[in-house]
C-alpha positions as CSV (number, residue, x, y, z in Angstrom):
1,M,-14.7,68.7,162.5
2,K,-18.7,68.5,162.8
3,P,-20.6,70.5,160.4
4,H,-21.3,73.4,162.2
5,A,-18.0,73.9,163.4
6,A,-16.8,74.4,159.9
7,T,-19.3,76.5,159.4
8,T,-18.4,78.5,162.2
9,M,-14.2,78.1,160.9
10,A,-15.1,79.3,157.6
11,A,-17.0,82.3,158.6
12,L,-14.5,83.5,160.9
13,V,-12.2,82.7,157.9
14,A,-13.9,85.0,155.6
15,T,-14.0,87.3,158.4
16,G,-10.7,87.4,158.5
17,L,-10.4,88.4,154.8
18,L,-12.9,91.1,154.9
19,A,-11.1,92.6,157.6
20,G,-7.8,92.4,155.9
21,C,-9.0,94.2,153.2
22,A,-9.1,97.3,155.6
23,V,-5.3,97.1,156.3
24,P,-4.3,101.0,155.4
25,A,-1.2,101.3,153.0
26,S,1.7,101.9,154.4
27,Q,4.8,101.8,152.0
28,T,8.2,102.1,152.0
29,T,10.5,105.1,150.9
30,V,13.6,103.6,150.8
31,T,15.3,101.2,149.0
32,P,18.9,99.0,149.7
33,I,22.0,100.1,147.8
34,A,21.8,97.3,144.6
35,A,26.0,96.1,144.5
36,P,25.9,97.8,140.3
37,A,25.0,100.8,142.0
38,L,28.5,101.5,143.7
39,G,30.8,100.8,141.3
40,L,32.8,97.9,142.5
41,T,35.1,96.4,140.0
42,D,35.0,92.8,139.1
43,S,37.8,91.5,140.1
44,R,38.9,87.9,141.5
45,P,38.1,87.3,145.1
46,T,40.8,87.7,146.9
47,A,41.3,84.7,149.6
48,I,41.6,85.9,153.9
49,A,42.5,83.3,156.6
50,A,41.0,84.3,159.5
51,D,43.6,84.4,161.2
52,W,44.9,86.7,159.3
53,W,47.4,88.0,161.3
54,R,49.8,85.1,161.6
55,G,51.2,86.0,158.4
56,F,52.7,88.7,160.4
57,G,55.7,85.5,162.0
58,D,55.0,87.0,165.5
59,P,53.5,84.5,167.9
60,Q,54.0,87.1,170.9
61,L,51.0,88.4,168.7
62,D,49.0,85.5,168.1
63,R,49.0,84.9,172.2
64,L,47.6,88.8,172.6
65,V,44.6,88.0,169.9
66,A,43.7,84.9,171.7
67,D,43.7,86.5,174.8
68,A,41.9,89.7,173.5
69,V,39.0,87.3,172.0
70,A,39.2,85.3,175.3
71,G,39.1,87.9,177.7
72,N,37.3,91.5,176.4
73,P,34.3,92.8,178.2
74,S,32.9,94.2,174.2
75,L,33.1,90.5,173.4
76,D,30.8,89.3,176.4
77,A,28.2,92.6,175.7
78,A,28.0,90.6,171.9
79,L,27.4,87.4,173.2
80,A,25.1,87.9,176.0
81,R,23.1,90.0,172.7
82,V,23.1,86.5,171.0
83,T,21.8,84.9,174.0
84,Q,19.4,87.4,174.3
85,A,17.8,87.1,170.8
86,Q,18.5,83.7,171.1
87,A,15.4,83.8,174.4
88,V,13.0,85.8,171.7
89,L,13.3,83.4,169.6
90,S,12.5,80.9,172.1
91,T,9.6,82.5,173.6
92,N,8.2,83.6,169.8
93,R,8.7,79.9,168.9
94,A,6.7,78.9,172.3
95,D,3.5,81.1,171.3
96,L,2.8,79.1,168.4
97,G,2.4,75.4,170.5
98,P,-1.0,74.6,172.7
99,D,-0.3,76.0,176.4
100,V,-2.0,74.3,178.8
101,T,-2.9,75.5,182.5
102,L,-3.8,73.6,185.7
103,D,-6.2,75.9,187.6
104,V,-6.7,75.3,191.3
105,Q,-8.6,77.6,194.0
106,A,-10.4,76.8,196.6
107,Q,-12.4,78.7,199.5
108,V,-14.6,79.2,202.0
109,A,-17.3,81.8,201.1
110,R,-21.0,82.7,201.7
111,L,-23.0,82.6,199.1
112,S,-26.2,85.1,198.1
113,G,-28.8,84.0,198.5
114,R,-30.3,85.9,196.1
115,Y,-28.7,85.4,193.2
116,T,-28.0,82.1,191.1
117,I,-27.9,80.1,194.0
118,P,-30.5,77.6,193.9
119,P,-31.5,76.6,197.5
120,P,-30.7,74.5,200.0
121,Y,-27.2,76.8,199.0
122,A,-28.4,80.0,198.8
123,G,-27.6,82.3,201.7
124,T,-25.1,79.7,203.6
125,T,-21.7,79.6,203.9
126,R,-19.6,76.8,201.8
127,F,-16.2,75.8,200.4
128,V,-16.8,76.4,196.8
129,G,-14.2,74.5,195.0
130,T,-12.7,74.8,191.8
131,A,-10.1,72.3,189.6
132,A,-9.6,72.1,185.7
133,A,-7.2,72.0,183.5
134,N,-6.9,74.8,180.1
135,L,-6.0,74.5,177.4
136,S,-5.5,77.6,174.7
137,W,-3.9,77.1,171.3
138,N,-3.6,79.8,168.7
139,L,-3.7,78.6,165.2
140,D,-2.4,81.6,163.8
141,L,-4.6,81.7,161.0
142,F,-2.9,84.1,158.9
143,G,0.5,84.4,159.6
144,R,1.5,86.5,162.3
145,Q,3.3,84.8,165.0
146,K,5.3,83.0,162.5
147,A,5.8,86.4,161.1
148,A,7.6,87.6,164.3
149,I,9.1,84.0,164.4
150,A,10.8,84.9,161.6
151,G,11.6,88.1,162.4
152,A,13.3,86.9,165.5
153,R,15.5,84.4,163.7
154,A,16.7,87.6,162.0
155,S,17.7,88.8,164.7
156,V,19.3,86.1,166.6
157,R,22.0,86.1,163.0
158,A,22.6,90.6,163.2
159,A,23.6,89.2,167.1
160,A,25.6,86.3,165.4
161,L,26.9,88.6,162.8
162,D,27.3,91.2,165.5
163,L,29.9,89.0,167.5
164,A,31.7,88.0,164.4
165,A,32.7,92.0,163.0
166,A,33.1,92.4,166.9
167,R,36.2,89.3,166.8
168,L,37.2,90.8,163.7
169,A,37.6,94.4,164.9
170,L,39.0,92.7,168.0
171,A,42.0,91.6,166.3
172,G,42.7,94.0,164.0
173,A,42.9,96.3,167.4
174,V,45.3,94.2,169.3
175,V,47.3,93.6,165.5
176,Q,47.3,97.7,165.3
177,T,48.3,98.4,169.0
178,Y,51.3,95.6,168.7
179,I,52.2,97.6,165.3
180,D,52.2,100.7,167.9
181,L,54.4,99.0,169.8
182,E,57.4,98.0,167.4
183,R,56.6,101.5,166.0
184,A,57.4,102.5,170.2
185,E,60.8,99.8,169.4
186,A,62.2,101.5,166.5
187,Q,61.7,104.7,167.4
188,A,63.9,104.0,170.4
189,G,66.1,102.0,168.7
190,I,67.2,105.2,166.7
191,A,67.1,107.4,169.7
192,T,69.5,105.0,171.4
193,R,71.9,104.6,168.4
194,T,71.7,108.3,167.6
195,I,72.6,108.7,172.1
196,A,75.6,106.8,171.5
197,T,76.7,108.3,167.8
198,R,76.4,111.4,170.0
199,E,78.0,110.9,173.3
200,T,81.2,110.1,171.1
201,T,81.0,113.2,169.3
202,L,80.6,115.0,172.5
203,R,83.2,113.4,173.8
204,L,85.7,113.8,170.6
205,V,85.1,117.8,170.8
206,N,85.8,118.3,174.9
207,V,88.9,116.4,173.4
208,R,89.6,119.3,170.5
209,I,88.7,122.1,172.9
210,R,91.7,121.1,175.4
211,N,93.9,120.9,172.3
212,K,92.8,124.2,171.3
213,L,91.3,123.0,168.3
214,G,87.5,123.9,169.4
215,S,85.7,126.1,170.6
216,K,82.4,126.3,174.0
217,L,80.3,126.6,170.9
218,D,81.1,123.2,169.8
219,A,80.7,121.7,173.0
220,Q,77.4,123.3,173.4
221,A,76.2,122.4,169.9
222,A,76.8,118.3,170.8
223,T,75.3,118.7,174.3
224,T,72.5,120.4,172.5
225,L,72.1,117.0,169.8
226,L,72.5,114.6,172.9
227,A,69.9,116.6,175.2
228,Q,67.8,116.2,171.6
229,A,68.7,112.6,171.0
230,R,67.9,111.4,174.9
231,Q,64.4,113.3,174.4
232,A,63.5,111.2,171.5
233,L,64.3,108.0,173.8
234,L,62.3,109.1,176.9
235,R,59.4,110.2,173.9
236,A,59.6,106.3,172.4
237,Q,59.9,104.5,176.1
238,A,56.7,106.7,177.4
239,G,54.9,105.0,173.5
240,Q,56.4,101.2,174.7
241,V,54.3,102.1,178.0
242,F,51.1,103.3,176.7
243,A,51.1,100.6,174.0
244,R,51.9,97.8,176.4
245,N,49.5,99.3,178.8
246,A,46.2,99.7,175.9
247,L,47.6,95.4,174.9
248,A,46.5,94.7,178.4
249,A,43.1,96.5,178.4
250,L,42.7,95.3,175.0
251,A,42.5,91.4,176.6
252,G,40.8,92.7,179.6
253,R,43.8,92.3,182.0
254,G,45.0,94.0,184.9
255,V,48.5,95.6,185.5
256,D,50.3,93.4,185.8
257,Y,49.4,92.1,182.1
258,P,52.1,94.5,180.5
259,A,54.5,92.9,181.8
260,T,54.2,89.4,180.4
261,I,55.0,91.4,176.7
262,R,58.5,91.2,175.4
263,A,60.0,92.6,172.0
264,T,58.0,92.3,169.1
265,A,59.4,90.6,166.4
266,L,57.0,91.8,163.6
267,K,58.1,91.1,160.0
268,L,56.3,94.2,158.6
269,D,56.8,94.6,155.4
270,A,54.8,90.4,155.3
271,V,52.9,90.2,152.2
272,L,49.5,89.6,152.8
273,P,46.9,88.3,150.1
274,L,45.5,92.0,149.6
275,P,43.5,93.1,146.2
276,A,44.8,96.0,145.0
277,T,41.3,97.4,143.7
278,V,38.6,97.3,145.6
279,P,36.3,93.4,145.1
280,A,33.4,93.1,143.2
281,D,32.4,91.1,146.5
282,L,32.9,93.0,148.9
283,L,29.1,93.6,150.5
284,A,29.5,89.5,150.4
285,R,32.6,90.0,152.9
286,R,31.4,91.8,155.5
287,A,29.2,90.8,158.5
288,D,28.7,93.8,159.6
289,I,27.0,94.2,156.3
290,A,25.1,91.3,156.8
291,A,23.9,92.1,160.6
292,A,22.4,94.9,158.6
293,Q,20.7,92.7,156.5
294,A,19.4,90.8,158.1
295,R,17.8,93.9,160.3
296,I,15.9,94.9,157.6
297,E,14.5,91.2,157.1
298,A,14.0,91.3,161.1
299,A,11.9,94.9,160.2
300,A,10.4,93.6,157.2
301,A,9.0,90.3,159.6
302,G,7.6,93.0,161.8
303,R,5.7,95.0,159.5
304,Q,4.0,91.9,158.2
305,V,3.3,91.1,162.2
306,A,1.9,94.8,162.2
307,R,-0.3,94.3,159.2
308,R,-1.3,91.0,160.8
309,A,-2.6,92.4,163.2
310,F,-5.8,94.1,161.5
311,Y,-6.8,90.6,161.0
312,P,-8.7,88.5,163.6
313,N,-6.5,85.9,166.0
314,V,-8.6,82.8,166.3
315,N,-7.2,80.8,169.5
316,L,-8.7,76.9,170.0
317,A,-10.0,77.1,173.6
318,A,-10.5,73.8,175.8
319,L,-11.2,73.1,179.1
320,A,-11.8,69.9,181.5
321,G,-12.2,70.1,185.1
322,F,-14.1,70.0,188.5
323,Q,-17.1,72.7,189.6
324,A,-19.0,72.1,192.6
325,V,-20.4,73.8,196.0
326,G,-18.9,72.0,199.1
327,L,-16.0,69.6,199.3
328,G,-17.8,66.3,199.1
329,N,-19.2,67.4,195.7
330,L,-15.8,68.0,194.4
331,L,-15.1,64.8,194.0
332,S,-18.2,63.7,192.4
333,L,-18.5,62.5,188.9
334,D,-20.9,65.0,188.4
335,A,-19.3,68.2,188.8
336,G,-17.0,67.3,186.1
337,T,-17.3,70.3,183.6
338,V,-16.0,70.3,179.4
339,G,-16.0,72.8,177.3
340,V,-13.9,73.2,173.5
341,G,-14.5,76.2,171.3
342,P,-12.2,79.3,169.4
343,A,-12.0,82.2,170.6
344,I,-11.9,84.5,168.4
345,H,-10.4,89.0,169.0
346,L,-11.3,91.0,165.7
347,P,-10.4,94.5,166.7
348,L,-12.8,97.1,165.7
349,F,-12.5,100.1,166.8
350,D,-8.6,101.2,168.7
351,N,-8.7,105.1,168.3
352,G,-6.1,104.1,165.4
353,R,-2.9,102.7,167.6
354,L,-2.9,99.6,164.6
355,K,-2.7,101.8,162.1
356,A,0.1,103.9,164.3
357,D,1.8,100.6,165.1
358,L,2.0,99.7,161.6
359,A,3.0,103.2,160.3
360,G,6.1,103.1,162.9
361,A,7.0,99.2,162.1
362,T,7.2,100.4,158.1
363,A,9.2,103.2,159.2
364,A,11.3,101.5,161.3
365,L,12.1,99.5,158.4
366,D,13.3,102.1,156.1
367,L,15.3,102.9,159.2
368,A,16.7,99.3,158.9
369,T,17.6,99.8,155.0
370,A,19.0,103.4,155.0
371,S,21.4,102.0,158.6
372,Y,22.3,99.0,155.9
373,N,23.3,101.6,153.0
374,D,24.8,103.8,155.4
375,R,27.0,100.8,156.4
376,V,27.2,99.3,152.4
377,V,29.1,102.8,151.4
378,G,30.9,103.7,154.5
379,A,32.0,99.7,153.7
380,V,33.6,101.0,150.2
381,R,35.1,104.4,151.3
382,E,37.2,102.3,154.2
383,A,38.6,99.7,150.9
384,A,38.7,102.2,148.6
385,D,40.7,104.5,151.0
386,A,43.1,100.9,152.2
387,V,43.8,100.6,149.1
388,A,44.6,104.0,147.8
389,R,46.4,104.6,151.2
390,I,49.0,101.6,150.3
391,G,50.0,103.1,147.3
392,A,50.7,106.5,148.3
393,L,52.7,104.6,151.5
394,A,54.4,103.0,149.7
395,A,55.9,105.7,147.8
396,D,56.5,108.0,150.2
397,R,58.9,105.2,152.3
398,V,60.5,105.3,148.9
399,R,61.1,108.9,148.7
400,Q,61.6,108.9,152.3
401,A,64.0,106.1,152.2
402,E,66.3,108.9,149.7
403,V,66.1,111.9,152.3
404,V,67.8,109.4,155.4
405,R,70.2,108.5,152.3
406,G,70.6,112.2,151.4
407,Y,70.6,113.3,155.1
408,A,73.5,110.7,156.8
409,E,75.9,111.3,153.5
410,T,75.5,115.1,154.0
411,G,76.2,114.0,157.9
412,R,79.5,112.1,156.9
413,L,80.8,115.3,154.5
414,N,80.1,117.1,156.8
415,A,82.2,114.9,159.7
416,I,85.0,114.8,157.6
417,R,85.3,118.9,157.0
418,V,84.9,119.5,160.3
419,S,87.8,117.1,161.3
420,S,89.6,118.1,158.9
421,G,89.9,121.9,160.4
422,L,87.7,123.2,157.4
423,D,83.5,123.6,159.6
424,S,82.6,123.7,163.4
425,R,80.7,121.4,165.2
426,L,78.1,123.9,164.7
427,D,77.2,123.4,160.6
428,L,76.6,119.9,161.7
429,V,73.6,120.8,164.4
430,D,70.9,121.5,161.9
431,N,71.8,117.8,159.4
432,D,71.8,116.1,163.1
433,V,68.4,117.1,164.4
434,R,67.0,117.0,160.1
435,L,68.6,113.3,160.5
436,L,66.6,112.0,163.2
437,A,63.7,113.5,161.9
438,A,63.8,111.7,158.8
439,E,65.1,108.4,160.1
440,Q,61.6,108.6,162.8
441,A,60.0,109.3,159.6
442,D,60.8,106.3,157.7
443,A,60.2,104.2,160.8
444,D,56.8,105.8,160.8
445,L,56.6,105.0,157.5
446,A,57.1,101.2,157.6
447,A,55.3,101.0,160.5
448,D,52.0,103.1,159.2
449,A,52.1,100.9,156.0
450,A,51.5,97.6,157.7
451,Q,48.9,99.5,159.6
452,Q,47.3,100.2,155.9
453,R,47.8,96.9,155.0
454,V,45.4,95.7,158.1
455,Q,43.7,98.7,157.8
456,L,42.3,96.5,154.5
457,V,41.9,93.0,156.1
458,L,39.3,94.6,157.9
459,A,37.7,96.9,155.4
460,L,37.1,93.6,153.2
461,G,36.0,91.2,156.3
462,G,38.9,89.7,157.6
463,G,38.2,86.0,156.5
464,F,34.8,86.6,157.3
465,D,32.9,84.1,155.9
466,F,29.2,84.4,155.7
467,Q,28.5,80.3,154.7
468,D,30.3,79.2,157.8
469,M,27.4,81.1,159.8
470,T,24.6,79.1,158.3
471,R,26.0,75.8,158.1
């Protein structure tokens, strides 16, 4: 570099530093929540497989999850956002490198006789041609473009993490809906067995009436109980239809898909490797929290871009080509033109636009941090609630089993009394109604317990490994 060029560049740097001193103060007001402040236990980490749903031991469930991940439109949208973020990153990277263009212009024009064109061209109509290669290179002396690239890279990471979180949420929705299908099947099984029992009872009551050992009231009671069981079956069958339709929607399939879903073979009490307390590494387990953290980094980089906009923008500009009046002259070596030098843009007065941009970027950083804090608090609550519900449901199932056994034994003893002529069929109505409700509640609790274990898996990140995202 020539001495005068070096002097010019040094002057530019000094001017930039002076301009940087004029950057207004703009402080953030929100800070990320630290893990120790959340009161997480210091428990040993629990490993969760990425395909955790296989623990339920149902190959059909594995197929449904695979179909959903391959065909759900919400994942297509998340993948498109990843591609979009990658395109923005590529654009920012391209802005950091040299930009070379070729401009060619040719026209027939009348040249002014009262301007800078000398005779014999002045006042005549001539061919005017220009052909030039142009070079523009943003030197990024103050790191504004590098900050934009860092922000775009963080946005790509956030979008990829959103995709991982969407896949987990979709798998969880499929598993929970499939458990609802199993619940409806269990309810249908209970209703079917109850119908068979009550049909037998009704036949026996009719026999007793014919033998003058019973009354029409007994027949009405048995008929009512049978109608109740048939109603329960209809409701359970409707639940199966709705669950299959929901699974088809999650897989992004049409009306023919539910017919491919056969009876479930879930092991509802399958033991998933889940902790009894909220683990200390919860925040590192969840893709959505990692995405929120990446957005903080993107917003911080955006704030740096806004701050560095106060510094001068220095480009290296160069051109080489031909300019001539007259077609024959354009091909002459004497028509050649060449130029090189710095191009400087220094903001002096903009009615507070740059200051407003910086304030907005700082607010965006506070917003990203607040969103992260909200996600963190919500994640801790989700995990803690799931752990608590699992324990509560386990105790509830024990008590419910006792209720079912109690009503079943009461029904057995009542049946003996009726068959002995000590009681009428009417005395069994209330107990039979309660027994059916108790058996249905027992089936519900078994499904609820499985769904809560799934909910805890989701709350713990479902086998997400942040290291895999950075390899």
